[in-house]
Every structure is written in structure tokens, then in C-alpha cells.
Residue, then its C-alpha position, 0 to 999 in steps of 0.5 A: a785433796e787429790y780428788m780436788g786436784i783432779v777437778s782443778l786440773y780438769n777445769r784449767t784444761k777444759m777451755v783449751r781442750c774445747f777450743v782445740l777440739g772445736v777447731l778440729a771438729l769444724f775442719a772435719v765437718a767441712s771436709s765431709a762428703e754427703s753423708l750416707w749415715k743416719v744416727g740416733t742416740g738415747v740414754h735411760d736409767v737402769t739403776g736397780p735396788a739400792a738396798e739389801t740386794g746382793m751385788m753382781g760380779y764378785a759373788v761375795l754374799s756379804q756385798r749387798t747394796s746400801g746406796i748409790h754413788l753413780r746411777l747406771r745407764a743404758r746408752a743406745f745408738v741407732f745406725v741407719h744407712s741412707v740408701s739401703q735403709k738397713r739399720v742396727v742398734y748398739v746399746s752399752c749398758d752399765l751392768g755386770q752382764v747382759f743375759h739372754m732373757v734381758k735381750m729377749k724381752v727388750v726385742e719383744r717390746l721393740q717388735k710390739q712397737y715397731g714390728d720387724l724393724y728391730a729383731d735379734d739380728n740387728v740389736m746388740l746389747s753390751a755390758t760394761h761389766t761393772h761389779s758394783g750393780p745389783a744382781g738378780f736379773s738373769m733367770y739362770l740360777l747360777y747368776d741369781l744366787n748372790s741376790w737370793g733369787f730372781i728379782q722381777a722388779h729389777f729385771d723389769a727396770i733394766v728391760d724398760g730402761i734399755f727399751k726406752a733408751i732405744v726408743r729415744a735413739h729411734d726418735h732422734i735419728q738424723d743425718a750424720q757423719v761417723l768418723f773412726n779413730r784408733g789409739q794406744l792407752d797405756d797404764s790403764n790395765i794389767n794382766r791378772s793371770p800372766t802365768s796363763y798368758l805365758r802358756n800361749p806359744e812364744a811365737e804368737r806372744q812375740k807378735y805383741d808388745w804387751n800381755t794386755d791390749h792397749e788399743m782403744n777404738l772410737l767412733r765420733i758422731n756428728s750431725a750433718s749440720g756439724d753438731e756433736v751428737g755422740m761417741i762410742n769407744w771400746f777399750g779392754v779393762h775390767g769394771t773392778s776398780m771398786n772392790s768387793s768391800n763397796h756397797l754403793i751402786s756405781g758404773d765403776n771406771k767406765g761409768y765415771a769416764s762416760y760421766l766426765f765426757e758427757q759433762l764436758k760436752n753437755g755442760k756442767g749445768v746439765l744433770p747426768g743422763k739428761g744431756a743430748f750428747i751420749a758417750a759410751f765407754g764399751s767393753t771388749n775382750e777384757g777377760d784377764m785385764s785388770p784396772n788394779t795396775k799396782g798389781p797383787s801383793c800380800p797384806d805385809g807387802s810381800p809378793c804373792d805366789d805367782a802360779h796360785s795367787t796366794c799368800q801363805g797358801r790362801a787366796q784371800g790375802c792376795t789382792a791387787k791394788g789400783p793406782g789410787a789411795d783407795m778404790f774411789q781414787s782408783t776408779e777416778k784414775i782409770g776412768h780419767n785415763q780412758y776419758l782423756k784418751a777418748l777425748e784425744l781420739y775424738g778430737t783427731a778423728a778424721e777417717e769416715l766410715s762411708a765406704g760400704d753398707i750396713d749389714y749384720r748376721f746373727a745365729f744361736v749356737d748350741f755349745n753343748t756338743l759343737q763339732v769344731d773343725a781341725a782348722f780352728t783347734s789348737t790340737g790340729k784335730n777335729e774336736k768338740t765342746c762340752r756341756p757347761a761346767l765350772g772348775y775348782s779355781f772358779a771358786a778361788g776368785t781373782t786378785d781383783g776379788p778373791g773367793d772364800f774357803t780354801f780354793t786356789q787358782n791353778d788347781t787341777s785336782t779334786n777334793p773329796f769334801w767339795k766333790f761330795v758337796s758339788g754332787f748335790v748340784a749334779v754329778p758329772t758323767a765320765e764323758q763330761v769329766a773327760c771332755q772338760a779335762p784338765k778342769p776338775i769339775l766343781l759345778d756341773v751347771g749344764d746338767t742341773k734339774p729341773s733346768p740348767w743353771a747356765p745356758n747351753v745356747m749362745p748368740i753370736q753376731i756381727f755388725k758391719l758399719g762400712k769398714l768396721y766389723l763389730l763382733a758381739v761376743p757373749g762372754e769375757f774373752t781373754t787378751m789372746s782369745g780376743r786376738r785370735l778371734k779377731d785374726a780369724v774373722r779378719k782372715t775370713l773377710l779378706d779371703n772373701g774380698a773385703p778391703a785390706d783396711i777393714k777394722v775388726v773390733i770386739a764388743g764384749l759381754s753382748n746379748s748373753y753370758c757364758h763366763y770366760v773364753t780362754t785359749f786352749e793353752e790358757f785352759q790347761h793352766q786352770r786359773y780363774e779364767g780357765a776354770s770359768t770357761l764353761y764349754g771346755p778347752h775347745e770353746l774358743a775354737g768353737f767361737m772362731q769357727e762360728f764367727s768365721r762362718l758368719a763373716k763368710a756369709m756376710a762377705t759373700g752376701q749369703a744368709v745364715e740359719k738363725g738356729e733355735s733360741p734358748a727357752d723362755l725362762s720367764k715361763l718357769k717358776l723362778w725362786d726369790f728368797q729375798p724378804p720383801v719390805i714389810l713396812d717403814t717407820p720413822p722414830f717417835f715424834k719424827s716423820f719421813g723426810t725429817v732431817d736428823v743431822q743438819p749441814l753446817a752453816h758455812y763451807t769452803p771448797g774441798q770440804t764435804v757436806q753431810v746431811v742425814f734424813w729419816g727415810a725409808n727403804p730404797r727398795n720401795d721405789y728405784m726412783t728411776e730417772t728422778g733420783y733420791l737426792t738433789v743438791e740445789k743452789l739459790n738463784p739470787t736473781t729469780k729466788q728459785w732453787e736450781v738443781q746442780y747435782d743429783d745421785g747420778s753425780w760423782e760429787t754425791k753419795m747416798t748411803w742407806q742405813r737400817d736403824g732398829i727394825s724398820s727405820s731407815k737413815i739416809h746419809i747424803d754426802f756432797l763433795i764441794t769441788f773448787d769449781v762450785a759457785p759460791g752462794t746459798w745451797r741446800i740438799t733434798h731427799s725424796g723416796f717412798y715409804k711402805l705401810p700395811i694397808v696404806g701401801v707405798k707413798p712418797y715423801h720429801g725432805v729438805s735440809n737447812t740452807f748453807e753457804i759456800a764461800a768462793t774458792q781460794n785455791p783454783f789452781y791446786m795441782t794434781y797427781f795426774 
């Protein structure tokens, strides 16, 4: 009922918002000077295996994919300066992370098609950090463990999807106007490690109103003729509204926000991922920012132990709750909050990014033993970073998703048993132990053989779009880490002649992944984020130094040494212990696509249609850009079936269930919202089955028709 209220409120306000924003858009375009920008946009499906595959984010072995709620997408934006002809590409990807090998292979394909037009330097790939996508696309073993190894088909689908999104953006470059806006979004994140945040100097904390960032930065893109083309915004919140009990692929709160914004601008009749308007809800320094705004508590409702986030000494019971009654409603609420704030900023955006040029700087930095100048360290001394390692509290997880065993957060002691077990991975040297102190090393991931489990070399990158400076950070910076980085870059730019009104924004989880980046003070506390800061207590100082180096070079027009790229891991033999699909078989006297459970004959808005098909394993084909299901309405005039929803729609869920040894049931749910038109409807399912010798073949199934009555409650109120 609450969900139906959300939809009703959305419909009631949609016409008013469209009118107001349309008027504002006309004024904005009318006042625009001749544009210096050209912009192209594109989107493509990057959804991976929807069955039997470990999911990326919570590192819970039992969390394996078994269906789809929202498809994952790559949203690409190409910016070109009309005078200098310099260009940059920003891509927001509905992924847990973007790993270096993904970026490397995307750039290789771009250069094969376009030559040197696109390269490492001017291509930025950023993940939204959803925890509800499949894993197995890293090539670094640490990040492929949960999927039982590297999955080549999944990796290829992601690379292909990002590449094709950029190609579509490249093919649709047009004269454009780019507007900037900034605003405050409350009630949409909390700090999940507040005791770590309190370790930062009080004088520094006093400069800010909250222990999380509430700032949303937004770009509005119009064509030169005034058509609405796209939107990008950056706001800090984790993609953990869907918890570790979820098994359906989902873009989480940011994916839902994109879905709402694109549906509004493209029209409800346009299927997800098929419209011309592209809306990206990008990540930023979300390292300690949780969407579970009710905060953590124990199963009996009592508060958790603050320092360790435990209940009766164990991390498993201390979990944070979102604002909704369940994880789906919590995803809606946090996504809807971002959507509404973005809509407000989009409608009032008036500041043109027309001053200055497009520029970029990029470098690879070896963080194994980076020397960090005293000007950037918290100790006031020259320091160095460390070989990558994870601490004990990494295994404790967070209040968004606790870990297993007896690990707890804020743990600076070792355990003989786990020390013995971790020794099978690698035994840290005395120098490494001293470098990482006070982190007790659980996994010395930088010294594993025959290749490291985690990268030693990190990419850093800055884009300049007029007065906007976009910092591509390859990890999860905490709130205060992000603030310090932005302040350091801003100071460097101002000291070297940049105007006072520059905007410095972080694009999180970009181009590679180094886990977390805490402040020196937060590192001493060794909660999850500190234990997951790979390169030791001076990692943030190293990033501040290197980003400042790039910023100075950009401000003074100097080139930078690119540095040595990490090794191409695709040349190694990568392990994959996930058994392949051997064969699919329907039950006796059934065929693939046969309906096992038909819909009822009649429904009213607020009800859910449920249909079950005999199908096959979704791993046989990811159904990229097509989908496993459609919800169709009969056009009474043409007598043709018209697709209204698919498996990229929030209103649908596709769940895969193994039946017996080799049979599969495909459950399809369709929620009838109050804006659904009355009439005759049906549901279809498509997929591929696999048989020995025969190979992989397509199948299709269609349900009986059902009638949906007209709504009797169009103004149902909501809890928003």
C-alpha cells in the first residue's frame, strides 16, 4: 500500500513539476549565450549473470544471484569544447566497482575504433557502488573470491556495454548548453562509523554541520535548440539499501533514482534504457555514508555497542535499518529523495559552465612505497605508504552488512588462529607490520604469489569542465577524507591562478579499486573502513599529494608523466571454479516456455500479478538489451500487443528457481500501480536453454490474458 502511495503522489505532482520545470528551462535556454560545448549521451545494458553467481559488495558466500529487479546500465557522456576540440568521457556504471582491467579493455576497444581520440587520460569510468550486482569481473583474486573465480562472459558483457554506451554518446554529439547547480539533501545518509569520525580534530569537525556530506552537485545538459538531453549529479551514499539477504540484481537506490528521472523525461511509454534522455546518479566520497538512516540496533531493539558495532560481543546482530518497512521500500525512499532533489536542482540550474576550457590530467601512481611529503601528512613528517593489506576489522563487515565468524570492528589485536590461517595467503614481514600499524594484518594481499590479490598501482585523474574540476578517485573515500582531498586540490588550484568560484567534485570508485581511504586519525581507530584502507595510515596523504601534483600541472599548463600501467592480467591463467550449465530439461510433458502458474482473470490496481514459467538457467544468455520478460497491453484499436514494462522496470521482478536437477522455474511478478491503464494484458518470458550436442537455443512463452480494471483510488496518500 505504501508503494502504491508513492506512485500516486508521483502521478499527482508530475504534471505540475513538468510545467514549472518547462518554464524554467525556457528561461534558461533563452538567456544562454552561444554555446562553447558539444555533448553526446548514450546508455547500454551491463547486466551480468542472473543465477548462481556470487554478488559483489557484502562478500557473503550465500548471497548468489537468482533473478532481476532492475537491470544494470552504463550511462555515458562525451563533452567536447567547440574551440579547442578537447574532449572527455564520463561514464556512470551500475556496478559495485570499476576495476582496472575493465577500463583497460574499454580503452583498447575505443582506440581500435577511434584511434587516439580516446585514451586513459580522457576516459573516466565511475561505479555507483550497488551491492546487488554479480561479481567475478575483476581479475584480481580478492574481488573474484565471492563468485568462485573470474567469469569471462560477465567481464565481456560489462566491457562491451560500457564501450557501446560511449559509442552511442560519440554518435550523438551535438551543440549543447551545460548548467551547474548545487544543493543540500538531508535525511538520506548517516555515518556508519561515527566513532571513527570523532577521531578527527575537533577544530576540523567544527567547520561542518554534519558528519556526512549533504551536498548534491548537478549538471544539466540542454541541446542548443533547447531540448533536454541529460543530467549528471553526484551525492554521497552507499548502494546498500538492498541488504545481503537480497538475491535479485538491482541498481539499488541510485539505479532507482535514474529510473524515475529517465521515466519522467522520456515518458512512461518508453522502456527503461531506451529513451533519449540520460540521467546519471553518480557516486562520490561515500565511504562511511550509509542509506540505512534508522541506524544500527540489536535484534531486540536495544542499541549496539558503539565502538565495536556488536550485540553481546558479536557483529552479526548489529545491523542498520533503512527508512522503509523492508529493503525494497528503503531503496525507494532513498532513491526517491535523490530523485526529488535532483529534479529541483535541475529545474533551477542557471550557472553556465562556459568559462575556460576542457582539460584533463592522468597518472598511474605506485602506492607500494610512495614517499609522501610532510606538507600533506597528519604527522608533520615525511612518510610513506605500504604494500596493500587488509586488517582484522575488514572481516567484521559493517552495520550495513556484518561479516561472519568472531571478527569485530575497532580491533587492533591479532588472533593466533586467524594469524595461522592468514599465513597460507602470505606472511607479512616485520617491515610491513610496522608500516601498517596499528592495523593487525589479516590478509597481506600485496605479497601473494604468483600475482598480487589486489593492485599496487592506482590511477588518478582530473577533468576540467570550465570551472568544474572532477576528481576521479579509485576507491571509497570517507566523508572527512573527501573533504581534505577537495580542500587540498582547491588550494593548489587557487594558489596557481584559478578563479575563486571554482567547483571541486569527487567522482568515486573510478577507473580502479583500492577499497577505502580514511584519514590518518580514522585509521588509528581501525573500524571497517580503516582496516580496509589498503596502503596504510598515510594513504590519504599520498592521494592528496598526487592529486595536488596533477592540479598544479593543469593550472600551469604543464604535462605530467603518465607512469607505468599495472600489468595486463588477461594474459594470466585466471581460475574459475563455478560449474558451467550442463543442460536444461523441462519436466515430462512440458516444454520450455510452458506456463506452470497462470495469472488470474481479473485484477485491480494495487494487486500483484504472478506468473510462473518452465524455463532454463539465465546464465545461458544474459539477454542484454532485450530482457527475460515483457508485460504487454492489447491496443484495442490496432489489436496489436504493446510492451509496457520489461525486466528493467521497477514494477517487475523476475526470480529464477531450480527445480530438481536440471529444471528451472521462472517466477514473474508485476505490481499494478494506480496509473496503469485498464484493459487486456499478458506477460511473456524469453530465454535460452542448453542441451548437449544441440547447444544453446532460444525459447519463448506467453501467459493467458488478464483484465485490469480502472483505478478507484487515484489520490491515495503516501508516507513521503
